[in-house]
C-alpha positions as CSV (number, residue, x, y, z in Angstrom):
1,M,120.4,-63.2,77.8
2,L,116.9,-63.5,75.9
3,F,113.2,-63.2,76.0
4,G,113.1,-66.8,75.5
5,A,110.5,-69.3,75.9
6,A,111.5,-69.5,79.4
7,R,112.4,-66.4,80.7
8,F,112.6,-62.5,79.9
9,V,115.3,-60.6,80.4
10,G,116.3,-58.6,77.1
11,G,118.7,-58.6,74.5
12,R,119.1,-59.5,70.9
13,V,120.4,-62.5,69.5
14,G,120.6,-64.3,65.8
15,F,117.9,-64.3,63.4
16,F,114.9,-66.6,64.2
17,S,116.7,-67.9,67.0
18,Y,113.7,-70.0,68.2
19,L,115.0,-72.9,65.7
20,C,113.6,-71.3,62.8
21,N,114.9,-71.5,59.6
22,P,114.0,-69.9,56.1
23,K,111.2,-71.3,54.0
24,S,111.2,-75.2,53.2
25,D,109.7,-77.9,51.2
26,D,109.0,-79.6,54.0
27,M,107.0,-76.9,56.0
28,Q,103.4,-78.4,57.7
29,I,100.9,-76.2,55.3
30,V,97.3,-76.9,55.8
31,T,95.0,-75.5,54.1
32,I,91.9,-74.4,55.6
33,D,88.0,-73.2,55.0
34,S,86.5,-73.4,57.9
35,L,87.6,-72.3,61.7
36,S,86.5,-75.4,63.2
37,M,89.8,-76.6,64.4
38,P,90.8,-76.9,68.0
39,K,94.1,-76.0,66.9
40,L,92.5,-72.7,65.2
41,A,90.6,-71.6,68.3
42,P,93.3,-69.0,69.2
43,Y,93.2,-66.8,66.1
44,A,89.0,-67.4,65.9
45,R,87.5,-68.2,69.4
46,L,89.4,-67.4,72.0
47,T,89.3,-63.7,74.1
48,E,92.6,-62.1,75.3
49,A,91.7,-63.3,78.7
50,Q,91.2,-66.9,77.4
51,L,94.5,-66.6,75.8
52,L,96.5,-65.0,78.8
53,N,94.9,-68.7,80.6
54,R,95.5,-66.8,84.4
55,L,94.3,-70.2,86.0
56,H,97.0,-72.2,84.0
57,P,99.7,-69.8,82.8
58,E,101.9,-72.7,81.1
59,E,99.7,-72.9,78.9
60,G,99.0,-68.9,77.7
61,L,99.3,-68.0,74.3
62,F,99.2,-64.6,72.8
63,I,98.6,-63.4,69.2
64,C,101.7,-61.7,66.8
65,E,100.5,-60.2,64.1
66,S,102.2,-58.8,61.1
67,M,105.6,-60.5,59.8
68,K,108.2,-57.5,61.0
69,V,106.5,-58.4,64.8
70,I,106.6,-61.7,64.2
71,R,109.9,-61.5,62.8
72,V,111.3,-59.7,66.5
73,A,109.7,-62.1,68.8
74,L,111.3,-64.9,67.2
75,E,114.4,-63.1,67.3
76,H,114.2,-62.8,71.1
77,G,113.6,-66.2,71.6
78,M,109.1,-66.3,71.8
79,K,108.4,-70.6,71.1
80,P,105.8,-70.4,68.2
81,V,103.0,-72.5,68.4
82,S,101.2,-72.1,64.8
83,F,100.5,-69.5,61.8
84,L,97.9,-68.3,60.3
85,C,98.2,-66.2,57.2
86,E,97.3,-65.7,53.6
87,E,98.6,-67.9,51.2
88,K,100.2,-65.1,49.1
89,F,102.4,-64.6,52.1
90,L,103.7,-68.1,52.2
91,G,106.9,-67.4,51.0
92,Q,107.5,-64.9,54.5
93,V,107.2,-67.3,56.7
94,P,109.9,-69.4,58.4
95,D,110.1,-72.9,58.9
96,C,109.6,-72.9,62.7
97,D,108.5,-76.9,62.4
98,V,104.5,-75.8,63.5
99,P,101.5,-76.0,61.5
100,V,101.3,-73.2,58.9
101,Y,97.5,-72.8,58.5
102,T,96.6,-70.8,55.3
103,A,93.8,-69.4,53.0
104,G,92.7,-66.8,50.8
105,R,92.1,-63.3,52.1
106,G,88.3,-63.5,51.5
107,V,88.3,-66.5,53.4
108,L,90.2,-65.5,56.6
109,R,88.5,-62.6,56.2
110,E,85.3,-64.2,56.5
111,L,87.0,-67.0,59.3
112,T,88.1,-64.3,61.4
113,G,86.1,-61.4,61.3
114,Y,88.9,-59.0,60.5
115,E,91.7,-58.3,58.1
116,L,95.2,-59.8,58.6
117,S,97.7,-57.1,59.2
118,R,100.1,-58.0,56.1
119,G,98.5,-61.3,55.9
120,V,100.2,-63.3,58.7
121,L,99.7,-63.9,62.4
122,C,101.2,-66.3,65.0
123,A,100.2,-67.8,68.1
124,M,102.9,-68.1,70.7
125,R,103.7,-69.4,73.8
126,R,103.7,-66.6,76.6
127,P,106.9,-66.8,78.3
128,T,107.3,-67.5,82.1
129,L,108.1,-63.4,83.7
130,P,111.2,-61.9,85.6
131,T,110.8,-61.0,88.9
132,V,110.9,-57.2,89.4
133,G,114.6,-57.7,91.0
134,E,115.5,-59.3,88.1
135,V,114.2,-56.8,85.2
136,C,115.7,-53.6,87.4
137,R,119.3,-55.3,88.5
138,E,121.2,-52.8,86.2
139,A,118.5,-50.6,84.5
140,K,119.5,-47.1,85.6
141,T,115.9,-45.5,83.9
142,V,112.6,-47.3,84.1
143,A,109.0,-46.7,82.8
144,V,106.0,-47.4,85.5
145,M,102.5,-47.5,83.7
146,D,99.5,-47.5,86.3
147,G,96.2,-48.3,85.1
148,V,97.2,-47.5,81.5
149,V,94.3,-49.8,79.9
150,N,94.5,-49.0,76.1
151,S,96.8,-51.2,74.2
152,E,97.7,-48.4,71.6
153,N,99.1,-46.3,74.2
154,T,100.4,-49.4,75.7
155,G,102.5,-50.7,72.7
156,A,103.5,-46.7,71.9
157,I,104.9,-46.3,75.5
158,F,107.0,-49.4,74.9
159,R,108.3,-48.2,71.8
160,A,109.4,-45.0,73.0
161,A,111.0,-46.3,76.1
162,A,113.2,-48.7,73.9
163,A,113.6,-45.3,71.2
164,L,114.5,-43.6,74.0
165,G,117.2,-45.2,76.2
166,I,114.7,-46.5,79.0
167,D,115.5,-49.9,80.4
168,A,113.2,-51.5,81.4
169,V,109.0,-51.3,81.7
170,L,107.2,-51.9,85.0
171,L,103.3,-52.0,84.7
172,T,100.6,-52.4,87.5
173,R,98.5,-55.4,86.9
174,T,95.6,-52.8,86.8
175,C,97.8,-52.4,83.0
176,C,96.4,-53.5,79.4
177,D,99.0,-56.8,78.6
178,P,101.6,-56.1,77.1
179,L,101.2,-59.3,74.5
180,N,97.5,-58.0,73.6
181,R,97.6,-58.5,70.0
182,R,97.5,-54.8,69.2
183,A,99.9,-53.7,71.9
184,C,102.5,-56.2,70.4
185,R,101.9,-54.5,67.0
186,V,101.9,-50.9,67.8
187,S,105.4,-52.0,69.5
188,M,106.8,-52.7,66.3
189,G,108.2,-55.8,68.8
190,T,109.6,-53.9,71.6
191,V,107.9,-55.5,74.2
192,F,110.0,-58.3,73.3
193,Q,113.4,-56.2,73.3
194,L,112.7,-54.5,76.6
195,P,113.0,-56.2,80.0
196,W,109.5,-55.7,81.6
197,T,107.1,-57.6,84.4
198,F,104.4,-56.2,86.5
199,L,104.6,-54.4,89.8
200,D,102.7,-55.3,92.9
201,S,104.1,-52.8,95.5
202,Y,105.7,-49.1,95.2
203,N,107.8,-50.3,97.4
204,Q,109.7,-52.1,95.3
205,L,110.8,-49.1,93.5
206,K,112.1,-47.8,96.8
207,N,113.5,-51.3,97.9
208,N,115.5,-51.4,94.6
209,G,116.9,-47.9,95.0
210,F,114.7,-46.1,92.5
211,T,113.6,-42.5,92.9
212,T,109.8,-42.5,91.7
213,I,109.0,-39.3,89.3
214,A,105.5,-39.1,88.7
215,M,103.6,-37.5,85.8
216,A,101.0,-35.4,86.8
217,L,99.7,-31.8,86.9
218,T,99.5,-30.4,90.6
219,D,101.1,-27.7,93.2
220,R,104.1,-29.4,93.8
221,S,105.3,-30.6,90.0
222,V,108.3,-29.1,88.9
223,A,109.4,-28.8,85.4
224,I,110.3,-31.9,83.5
225,G,113.6,-30.5,82.7
226,D,114.6,-29.6,86.5
227,P,118.1,-31.1,87.3
228,V,117.1,-32.1,90.8
229,L,114.9,-35.0,88.2
230,K,118.2,-35.7,86.7
231,A,120.4,-36.1,89.6
232,A,118.9,-38.9,90.6
233,E,121.1,-42.3,90.4
234,R,118.1,-44.4,89.4
235,R,114.7,-43.2,88.4
236,A,111.2,-44.1,87.7
237,I,108.7,-42.2,85.4
238,I,105.5,-43.3,86.6
239,L,102.8,-42.8,84.1
240,G,98.8,-42.8,84.9
241,T,95.9,-44.1,83.4
242,E,94.4,-42.2,80.5
243,G,91.9,-39.5,81.8
244,D,92.2,-40.0,85.4
245,G,96.3,-40.4,85.6
246,L,97.9,-40.8,88.6
247,S,96.1,-41.3,92.0
248,D,96.4,-39.1,95.1
249,S,98.1,-41.8,97.0
250,V,100.4,-42.5,94.2
251,L,101.0,-38.9,93.6
252,Q,101.8,-38.2,98.0
253,R,104.2,-41.2,97.6
254,C,106.4,-40.3,95.1
255,D,109.7,-38.6,95.6
256,Y,108.7,-36.1,92.6
257,V,106.0,-35.0,90.3
258,A,106.7,-33.3,87.1
259,R,105.5,-31.5,84.6
260,I,105.9,-30.7,81.0
261,P,105.7,-27.5,80.9
262,M,102.6,-26.4,77.4
263,Q,101.5,-23.8,75.6
264,R,97.9,-22.3,74.3
265,G,96.3,-23.4,77.3
266,V,97.0,-26.9,76.9
267,D,97.2,-28.9,80.5
268,S,97.8,-32.3,79.3
269,L,99.3,-34.7,76.3
270,N,98.0,-38.0,75.6
271,V,99.6,-40.8,78.2
272,A,101.8,-42.2,75.3
273,A,102.8,-38.8,73.7
274,A,103.7,-37.2,77.5
275,A,105.6,-40.8,78.0
276,A,108.2,-39.9,74.6
277,V,108.9,-36.1,76.2
278,A,109.5,-37.4,79.5
279,F,111.4,-40.4,78.6
280,Y,113.9,-38.1,76.1
281,E,114.2,-35.3,78.7
282,L,114.9,-37.4,81.4
283,T,117.4,-39.7,79.6
284,K,119.3,-37.4,77.1
285,T,122.3,-36.3,79.5
286,V,123.1,-39.8,79.1
287,A,122.9,-40.2,75.4
288,Q,124.6,-37.3,74.6
């Protein structure tokens, strides 16, 4: 099953699964010298919140940056609306039967206000997210982000989760949108590979049979390598917001609180770094 134009369930399918072909002579190439065209608003005038379009989610968009990430998105069924690229990168853009807006680097930098990463952007339709039950149905270990607001941390956590054997990702609604342009780029496209959705209540974890493991330094913390943490059949690894971490109310509701043993007086790691350590430690038995 795939993270398609309508539904995200994870998995990998054939190259350019969204009806795209290698570059052809019939591509809809449009040379521009202005971003005043309404169809170019996603690249130049709409904020991330406006792209999300909470009032009309079916019209929501997100921006993918760099062909490597765009290819992963297309492979997993994301539906492109248009491309914006430097002229010299036209040969890398597949023919998806959508407009390809192009200009030189200097013109694009002046128009958009930033350098295009590797010269290509793609506006895509936001997929309809699955339910928590659908995401968790076959998952043994899930990552839960609670209030992680930095886009780079969000992308890095997704990348670590994909690399280190996490089955799915859940996020509270106070988190950064995983389809944020920078989060997508930092994740290297893993936001399209891993099943994910938003979590509205920690009861949803309990109802799906997960043992909850909060990452925090408290009086009741056990070391991340403690066998009791690995004994759980299904585990939810909960990661808190940058700076303040998890709230006391969340910590009190979790089955366990885990810490990463550290040296030289260091008492914490960046949330993305801590996530990678926790993911490796709590999944390595299965991987081995």
